[in-house]
C-alpha positions as CSV (number, residue, x, y, z in Angstrom):
1,X,75.3,101.2,114.1
2,X,72.6,103.5,113.0
3,X,73.4,106.1,110.3
4,X,75.7,103.8,109.0
5,X,76.4,104.4,105.3
6,X,77.8,101.8,102.6
7,X,79.5,102.2,99.6
8,X,79.8,100.3,96.6
9,X,78.6,96.7,97.7
10,X,78.7,95.1,94.4
11,X,81.5,91.4,95.1
12,X,84.2,89.6,93.2
13,X,86.0,86.8,94.4
14,X,90.1,87.6,94.9
15,X,92.8,85.2,96.4
16,X,96.3,85.2,98.2
17,X,97.5,83.4,100.5
18,X,96.0,79.4,101.0
19,X,92.5,80.2,100.9
20,X,89.8,81.9,98.8
21,X,87.8,85.0,100.1
22,X,84.8,86.9,99.0
23,X,85.9,91.0,99.0
24,X,83.7,93.8,98.7
25,X,84.3,96.7,97.0
26,X,83.6,99.7,99.6
27,X,86.8,99.9,101.2
28,X,85.5,101.4,104.2
29,X,82.1,101.9,105.9
30,X,81.5,105.3,107.0
31,X,80.2,106.2,110.6
32,X,79.7,109.1,112.8
33,X,82.0,111.0,110.6
34,X,84.6,108.9,110.3
35,X,86.4,105.6,108.7
36,X,86.6,102.7,110.4
37,X,87.9,98.8,108.5
38,X,85.6,96.8,106.5
39,X,85.8,93.6,108.3
40,X,84.9,92.3,104.6
41,X,87.0,94.4,103.2
42,X,90.8,92.9,102.3
43,X,91.2,93.5,98.2
44,X,91.6,96.8,95.5
45,X,88.9,97.9,93.0
46,X,90.7,95.3,89.9
47,X,90.7,98.3,87.9
48,X,93.5,99.8,89.9
49,X,95.5,96.8,89.9
50,X,96.9,96.4,86.6
51,X,100.9,95.1,86.7
52,X,102.2,96.0,83.2
53,X,105.3,93.3,82.0
54,X,107.7,96.1,81.8
55,X,107.0,97.3,85.5
56,X,107.7,94.1,86.7
57,X,111.1,93.5,84.8
58,X,111.9,96.6,86.0
59,X,111.2,95.9,89.8
60,X,112.7,92.2,89.3
61,X,115.5,92.4,87.1
62,X,113.6,89.3,85.6
63,X,113.6,87.8,82.0
64,X,110.6,87.6,79.8
65,X,110.5,83.8,78.1
66,X,107.1,84.6,76.2
67,X,104.0,86.3,75.8
68,X,103.7,89.9,74.5
69,X,105.7,92.6,76.4
70,X,101.8,95.1,76.6
71,X,100.6,92.0,79.0
72,X,98.8,93.3,82.1
73,X,97.8,91.6,84.8
74,X,94.7,92.4,87.1
75,X,96.6,91.0,90.6
76,X,99.4,88.9,91.7
77,X,98.5,85.6,93.9
78,X,100.8,82.9,95.0
79,X,98.0,80.3,95.3
80,X,96.3,78.0,92.7
81,X,93.7,76.1,94.3
82,X,91.3,79.0,93.4
83,X,91.6,81.0,89.9
84,X,92.6,84.7,89.4
85,X,91.7,85.7,85.8
86,X,94.0,88.0,84.7
87,X,96.4,87.6,87.7
88,X,99.8,86.7,88.0
89,X,100.8,83.5,89.4
90,X,104.1,83.7,91.7
91,X,105.6,80.4,91.8
92,X,106.9,80.0,95.7
93,X,109.2,77.5,96.7
94,X,107.5,75.5,100.3
95,X,108.1,72.8,102.5
96,X,105.8,70.4,101.2
97,X,104.9,72.1,97.6
98,X,106.3,74.0,94.9
99,X,104.9,76.2,93.2
100,X,106.6,75.6,90.1
101,X,104.9,72.3,89.6
102,X,101.0,74.1,89.5
103,X,102.5,77.2,87.0
104,X,100.4,75.3,84.0
105,X,97.2,74.9,86.4
106,X,97.3,78.6,87.3
107,X,97.4,78.8,83.5
108,X,95.1,77.0,82.6
109,X,92.5,78.5,85.5
110,X,93.3,82.0,84.0
111,X,95.8,83.2,85.1
112,X,97.4,85.5,82.3
113,X,101.2,84.9,83.8
114,X,103.3,82.8,85.8
115,X,106.7,84.4,87.5
116,X,109.2,81.7,87.9
117,X,112.9,80.7,89.0
118,X,113.3,77.2,87.6
119,X,113.5,76.2,84.3
120,X,110.2,74.6,82.5
121,X,110.2,72.2,79.9
122,X,110.2,73.9,76.4
123,X,106.4,72.4,75.6
124,X,105.1,74.0,78.5
125,X,106.5,77.3,77.7
126,X,105.8,77.0,73.8
127,X,102.1,76.4,75.1
128,X,101.4,79.0,77.1
129,X,103.2,81.3,74.4
130,X,100.4,79.5,72.2
131,X,97.7,80.7,74.6
132,X,98.9,84.3,74.9
133,X,100.2,83.9,78.5
134,X,103.9,85.5,79.4
135,X,105.8,83.7,81.5
136,X,108.9,85.8,83.6
137,X,112.3,83.9,84.5
138,X,113.7,85.9,87.9
139,X,116.5,84.7,90.0
140,X,114.5,84.7,93.3
141,X,110.6,84.4,93.7
142,X,110.3,84.7,96.7
143,X,112.3,87.9,96.4
144,X,110.6,89.0,93.1
145,X,107.5,88.9,95.5
146,X,109.2,91.3,97.5
147,X,110.2,93.2,94.5
148,X,106.8,93.7,93.1
149,X,104.8,95.0,96.1
150,X,107.9,97.3,96.4
151,X,107.3,98.9,92.9
152,X,103.5,98.5,93.9
153,X,104.1,100.8,97.2
154,X,106.0,103.3,95.6
155,X,103.9,103.6,92.4
156,X,101.0,105.0,94.6
157,X,103.2,106.7,97.4
158,X,101.4,105.2,99.9
159,X,101.7,105.6,103.7
160,X,103.1,102.9,105.2
161,X,103.2,102.3,109.2
162,X,105.4,99.4,110.3
163,X,104.9,97.4,113.9
164,X,107.2,95.5,114.8
165,X,108.2,93.8,118.7
166,X,108.9,90.8,120.8
167,X,105.2,91.0,122.2
168,X,101.9,92.8,121.6
169,X,102.9,93.4,118.1
170,X,99.0,92.2,116.4
171,X,97.1,93.6,119.8
172,X,99.1,97.0,118.7
173,X,98.6,96.6,115.0
174,X,94.8,96.1,115.3
175,X,94.4,100.0,117.7
176,X,96.8,101.3,115.2
177,X,94.3,100.3,112.5
178,X,91.6,101.4,114.2
179,X,93.0,104.8,114.6
180,X,94.0,105.6,111.7
181,X,90.6,104.2,110.2
182,X,89.3,107.3,112.1
183,X,90.7,109.5,109.2
184,X,92.1,107.5,106.0
185,X,91.0,104.2,103.9
186,X,93.4,101.6,105.0
187,X,94.2,98.2,104.5
188,X,96.4,95.9,107.4
189,X,98.0,92.7,107.7
190,X,95.0,90.1,108.5
191,X,96.1,86.8,110.1
192,X,99.6,86.0,110.9
193,X,100.6,87.4,107.1
194,X,104.0,89.4,108.7
195,X,106.6,87.7,107.0
196,X,108.4,87.3,103.7
197,X,105.3,86.5,101.4
198,X,102.6,88.2,104.1
199,X,104.0,91.4,103.7
200,X,104.4,91.5,100.0
201,X,100.9,90.7,99.7
202,X,99.5,92.9,102.3
203,X,101.4,95.8,100.1
204,X,99.7,94.3,97.1
205,X,96.2,94.9,98.5
206,X,97.2,98.9,98.5
207,X,95.1,101.0,95.6
208,X,94.4,104.3,94.7
209,X,91.2,104.6,97.2
210,X,92.8,103.0,100.3
211,X,96.7,104.2,100.1
212,X,97.6,103.7,104.0
213,X,98.8,100.7,105.1
214,X,99.4,99.1,108.4
215,X,101.7,96.4,108.3
216,X,102.8,93.7,111.1
217,X,106.8,92.6,110.7
218,X,107.6,89.5,112.7
219,X,111.4,87.7,112.4
220,X,112.5,84.6,113.6
221,X,116.6,85.7,113.0
222,X,118.7,88.7,112.0
223,X,118.0,90.6,108.6
224,X,114.6,89.4,108.0
225,X,113.0,92.5,109.4
226,X,115.9,94.2,107.1
227,X,113.8,92.8,103.8
228,X,110.5,93.7,104.9
229,X,111.1,97.1,105.6
230,X,113.5,97.5,102.3
231,X,110.0,96.2,100.6
232,X,107.2,98.0,102.7
233,X,109.9,101.2,103.1
234,X,107.8,102.6,106.2
235,X,107.3,105.9,106.8
236,X,106.3,105.5,110.6
237,X,107.3,103.1,113.0
238,X,106.4,101.2,116.2
239,X,108.6,99.0,118.3
240,X,106.0,97.4,121.0
241,X,109.2,95.7,123.6
242,X,112.0,93.6,123.4
243,X,111.4,90.4,125.2
244,X,113.2,86.4,124.7
245,X,111.1,85.6,122.0
246,X,113.3,83.8,119.5
247,X,116.2,84.6,122.1
248,X,117.4,80.5,121.1
249,X,118.1,81.7,117.5
250,X,120.0,85.4,117.9
251,X,121.6,84.7,121.9
252,X,121.3,87.2,123.7
253,X,118.1,90.3,124.5
254,X,120.8,93.1,122.8
255,X,120.9,91.0,119.7
256,X,117.1,90.6,119.3
257,X,117.0,94.4,119.9
258,X,119.4,95.3,117.0
259,X,117.1,92.7,114.7
260,X,113.7,94.9,115.6
261,X,115.6,98.1,115.1
262,X,116.1,96.9,111.5
263,X,113.1,98.2,110.7
264,X,114.9,101.5,110.3
265,X,116.6,100.6,107.5
266,X,113.7,101.1,104.6
267,X,113.0,104.5,106.3
268,X,114.1,108.0,105.6
269,X,116.2,109.6,107.9
270,X,114.3,112.4,109.8
271,X,111.5,109.7,110.0
272,X,109.5,109.0,113.4
273,X,109.9,106.0,114.9
274,X,107.1,105.0,118.2
275,X,109.2,103.0,120.9
276,X,108.2,101.8,124.4
277,X,109.6,104.0,126.6
278,X,108.6,101.6,129.5
279,X,111.0,99.0,127.5
280,X,114.9,99.7,128.9
281,X,116.5,98.6,126.2
282,X,114.4,100.2,123.7
283,X,114.8,103.4,125.9
284,X,118.5,103.0,125.7
285,X,118.5,102.8,121.4
286,X,116.9,106.5,122.0
287,X,120.0,108.8,121.8
288,X,121.4,105.8,118.7
289,X,118.4,107.1,117.3
290,X,118.7,110.4,117.0
291,X,122.3,110.4,116.0
292,X,120.9,108.2,112.9
293,X,118.9,111.0,112.4
294,X,115.9,109.6,112.9
295,X,113.0,110.9,115.7
296,X,112.2,108.5,118.4
297,X,108.7,109.1,120.1
298,X,109.1,107.5,124.2
299,X,105.6,106.5,125.0
300,X,105.1,104.5,128.4
301,X,104.5,105.4,131.9
302,X,107.6,106.4,133.7
303,X,108.4,110.0,133.9
304,X,110.0,111.4,131.3
305,X,107.6,109.8,128.3
306,X,106.5,112.1,125.4
307,X,103.6,110.3,124.8
308,X,102.7,109.3,128.5
309,X,99.7,107.2,130.4
310,X,98.9,108.8,134.1
311,X,96.1,108.4,136.2
312,X,95.5,104.7,135.4
313,X,92.7,102.9,136.7
314,X,92.3,99.3,135.9
315,X,89.0,96.8,136.2
316,X,88.6,93.6,135.6
317,X,86.9,94.5,131.7
318,X,89.4,96.8,130.9
319,X,91.8,100.1,131.6
320,X,91.2,104.1,131.8
321,X,93.5,106.5,131.7
322,X,95.0,110.0,130.1
323,X,97.3,110.5,127.5
324,X,99.8,113.4,127.9
325,X,101.7,114.3,125.1
326,X,104.5,117.0,125.4
327,X,106.2,115.9,122.3
328,X,107.7,118.8,120.2
329,X,106.8,117.7,117.2
330,X,103.3,116.1,117.8
331,X,100.1,117.9,119.2
332,X,100.4,118.7,122.7
333,X,97.7,117.2,124.2
334,X,95.6,115.4,126.8
335,X,93.0,112.9,127.1
336,X,91.1,110.3,128.1
337,X,91.4,106.7,126.6
338,X,89.5,103.4,128.0
339,X,91.0,100.0,126.6
340,X,88.2,97.5,126.7
341,X,90.9,94.8,127.6
342,X,93.1,94.6,131.0
343,X,96.6,94.5,132.0
344,X,99.3,97.5,131.8
345,X,100.6,95.9,128.4
346,X,97.5,97.4,126.5
347,X,97.6,100.9,128.4
348,X,101.4,101.1,126.1
349,X,100.3,99.5,123.0
350,X,97.3,102.0,123.0
351,X,99.4,104.8,124.3
352,X,101.8,103.4,121.1
353,X,98.7,103.6,119.2
354,X,97.4,107.4,120.1
355,X,101.0,108.8,119.4
356,X,101.0,107.5,116.0
357,X,97.8,108.3,115.5
358,X,98.4,112.2,116.8
359,X,101.0,112.1,114.0
360,X,98.6,110.9,111.3
361,X,96.6,114.2,112.3
362,X,93.7,111.9,113.9
363,X,92.2,114.4,115.9
364,X,92.0,112.8,119.8
365,X,88.4,112.4,120.5
366,X,88.9,110.0,118.0
367,X,92.0,108.4,118.4
368,X,89.4,107.3,122.1
369,X,86.4,105.9,120.2
370,X,88.9,104.3,117.7
371,X,90.9,102.3,121.2
372,X,87.4,102.0,123.1
373,X,86.0,99.8,120.1
374,X,89.5,97.8,120.1
375,X,88.7,93.9,120.2
376,X,91.5,91.3,120.9
377,X,92.4,89.2,117.5
378,X,91.6,85.3,117.9
379,X,93.3,83.3,120.6
380,X,94.2,86.7,121.7
381,X,93.2,87.6,125.5
382,X,89.6,86.4,124.1
383,X,86.9,86.1,126.9
384,X,84.6,83.3,126.8
385,X,82.4,81.0,129.2
386,X,80.9,77.3,129.4
387,X,77.6,76.3,130.0
388,X,78.3,75.6,133.7
389,X,79.6,79.2,134.5
390,X,83.0,78.8,134.2
391,X,84.9,82.0,132.0
392,X,88.2,81.2,129.9
393,X,90.2,83.5,128.9
394,X,91.8,82.0,125.3
395,X,95.5,83.7,124.9
396,X,96.5,80.4,123.3
397,X,97.8,81.6,120.6
398,X,101.6,81.9,121.4
399,X,103.6,82.7,124.2
400,X,106.7,83.8,125.2
401,X,108.6,85.4,128.9
402,X,106.5,88.7,128.7
403,X,103.3,87.8,127.1
404,X,102.9,85.0,129.7
405,X,103.8,87.7,132.7
406,X,101.3,90.1,130.9
407,X,98.5,87.5,130.4
408,X,98.9,86.9,134.6
409,X,99.1,90.2,135.7
410,X,95.8,91.0,133.6
411,X,94.4,87.7,135.3
412,X,95.0,88.7,138.8
413,X,93.0,91.8,138.2
414,X,90.2,89.8,135.9
415,X,89.8,87.4,138.7
416,X,89.6,89.6,142.1
417,X,87.0,87.7,143.7
418,X,87.0,84.4,142.2
419,X,88.9,81.7,141.8
420,X,91.7,82.2,139.6
421,X,93.3,79.4,137.4
422,X,96.4,79.1,135.0
423,X,97.1,76.9,132.4
424,X,100.6,77.6,130.9
425,X,102.2,75.6,128.2
426,X,105.7,74.9,127.9
427,X,107.2,78.3,125.8
428,X,109.3,77.3,122.6
429,X,112.7,78.3,121.2
430,X,113.9,79.7,124.6
431,X,117.1,77.2,124.7
432,X,119.1,77.1,127.2
433,X,117.0,79.8,128.5
434,X,114.1,78.0,128.8
435,X,114.3,76.3,132.7
436,X,114.7,79.8,134.4
437,X,112.3,81.5,132.1
438,X,109.7,78.7,133.2
439,X,110.8,78.7,137.2
440,X,109.8,82.8,136.4
441,X,106.8,81.9,134.8
442,X,105.9,79.8,138.1
443,X,106.9,82.9,140.3
444,X,105.2,85.3,138.7
445,X,101.8,83.3,139.2
446,X,102.2,82.8,143.4
447,X,103.2,86.6,144.0
448,X,100.3,87.7,141.9
449,X,98.2,85.4,143.7
450,X,96.9,82.8,141.1
451,X,95.3,80.3,142.7
452,X,95.9,76.9,140.5
453,X,98.2,76.4,138.1
454,X,98.4,74.2,135.6
455,X,101.2,73.9,133.4
456,X,101.6,71.6,130.0
457,X,104.7,70.4,128.4
458,X,108.2,70.4,128.7
459,X,109.6,72.7,131.5
460,X,106.3,72.4,133.5
461,X,108.4,71.2,136.2
462,X,110.4,74.3,136.2
463,X,106.9,76.6,136.4
464,X,104.8,74.2,138.9
465,X,108.7,74.3,140.5
466,X,109.2,78.1,140.8
467,X,105.0,78.8,141.9
468,X,106.1,76.3,144.9
469,X,109.4,78.4,145.9
470,X,107.4,81.9,145.9
471,X,104.7,80.4,148.1
472,X,102.0,78.7,146.4
473,X,100.6,75.9,148.0
474,X,102.2,72.4,146.7
475,X,98.8,71.2,146.1
476,X,98.2,74.1,144.0
477,X,100.5,73.3,141.2
478,X,100.3,70.2,139.0
479,X,101.9,69.0,135.4
480,X,100.7,67.0,132.4
481,X,103.0,66.1,129.8
482,X,100.2,66.5,126.7
483,X,97.1,69.0,126.4
484,X,95.1,66.4,126.2
485,X,95.8,65.1,130.0
486,X,95.5,68.7,131.3
487,X,92.3,69.1,129.2
488,X,90.5,66.1,131.0
489,X,91.9,66.8,134.9
490,X,90.2,70.4,133.7
491,X,87.4,69.6,132.4
492,X,86.4,67.2,135.8
493,X,87.6,69.8,138.3
494,X,86.8,73.5,137.2
495,X,83.7,75.2,138.8
496,X,80.9,77.4,138.1
497,X,82.6,80.9,138.8
498,X,86.7,80.2,138.2
499,X,88.3,82.5,135.6
500,X,90.6,79.9,133.9
501,X,93.4,81.4,131.9
502,X,95.1,78.8,129.0
503,X,98.1,80.2,127.3
504,X,101.2,78.8,125.2
505,X,103.4,78.4,122.2
506,X,101.5,77.2,119.4
507,X,102.8,74.0,119.1
508,X,101.8,73.5,122.2
509,X,98.1,72.8,120.8
510,X,96.8,74.7,123.9
511,X,93.7,76.0,122.0
512,X,92.5,72.1,122.2
513,X,92.3,72.7,126.2
514,X,90.1,75.9,125.1
515,X,87.7,73.6,123.0
516,X,87.2,71.0,125.7
517,X,86.4,73.5,127.8
518,X,83.8,75.7,126.4
519,X,82.0,72.4,125.1
């Protein structure tokens, strides 16, 4: 990391979500002529984060209950556990706590105002007024947070790229962020802030200095991505794939496709939408998108893809391939990329990032360098090793049928010449499709030559049964009801040189197995 130049490194404290973090005033650091995201930067220059009362009332349709109409706010926050001097507290209702019960605490800790949707006692309003604090009443504080973020994004004229899909959203978002950072100072979705609270908080980090955003959008039902898109107003969109995640709620893959395509509803006609052309449902939506005035760009490995991956070579540590772009609206280029993680799904994610990077004017050499620097986020294909010489792939963040298939394929490639062990927890929220989906996961493990299968939780018997049906020896498949039981078995059974994949839905707490294995 020679020749690295750091800019404006005075720290300040800011809060959002559930924790206080230390931020630094340099939004990016310069390296080798380009920009890279600064891993400790997530905030904005406080001087650029001034919200005026009249702007807020116009954005939210709210009413001012007390305070000066000229009041300004240095930031917007939702968590009173850490103070934000001069900030605006938005009182959100939650499952365990209601932010309305913490309004006076926020004001006492230095906030200049609060947004509420439930009436406060008259004496509290009077007390706030006497302290020079501002209280705004809105119909719904959750909606107000989104509308404030939308107003902030519009007044800055920011460029926003939105990412959604059934699997691979976070990895694609991370690749996109690295690619865009090769040319633009930017902000991006952190952690799991991809919902109706996290997306607005992400957009509120935009500033004149960091005016590009890569925003991940998750969902559990219809209408959720529509709302997020109406807030973010994406200039570009990326859709990774259509799979069975949340099929219990939505009922069919076609309904999931419709829900994911809601991302276009906040976009202007003529906007580029990058889709995984290897996904049959997405590829089948191209004519529909064109008819609606959008410009779909198919990225994939199939013939006819407009950003196509060819000459794909995989090894135990990653994939090399050639990117060939033939889309008439993008630079006609051909260049080599290496993704430092295995799996054809990561090739597809990288093609989406490369296509969007070309659309944003990032040179091919910088795209390649950015993707070569990609590292998976926590509990996503994290390669660990314990003192006994056992390698563990920690992919325990979440699971659905598509991501399990991809993880098993990666295990097979990475484990050549080693004993491979797949530890698969139950995939939740699949409803009536759960049994067949778990059986298919077992079949896939057997067909890929995985040597040992450990299934955990409900429907684990289906996983083992599918594997044995497809040819795995019966003694090679075991099932445990709880992660704790599986961990005890694995700790005593795995041996030096083994490669162990651990994956399952968040509710299965498969990370507990990883913790036991790495001790």
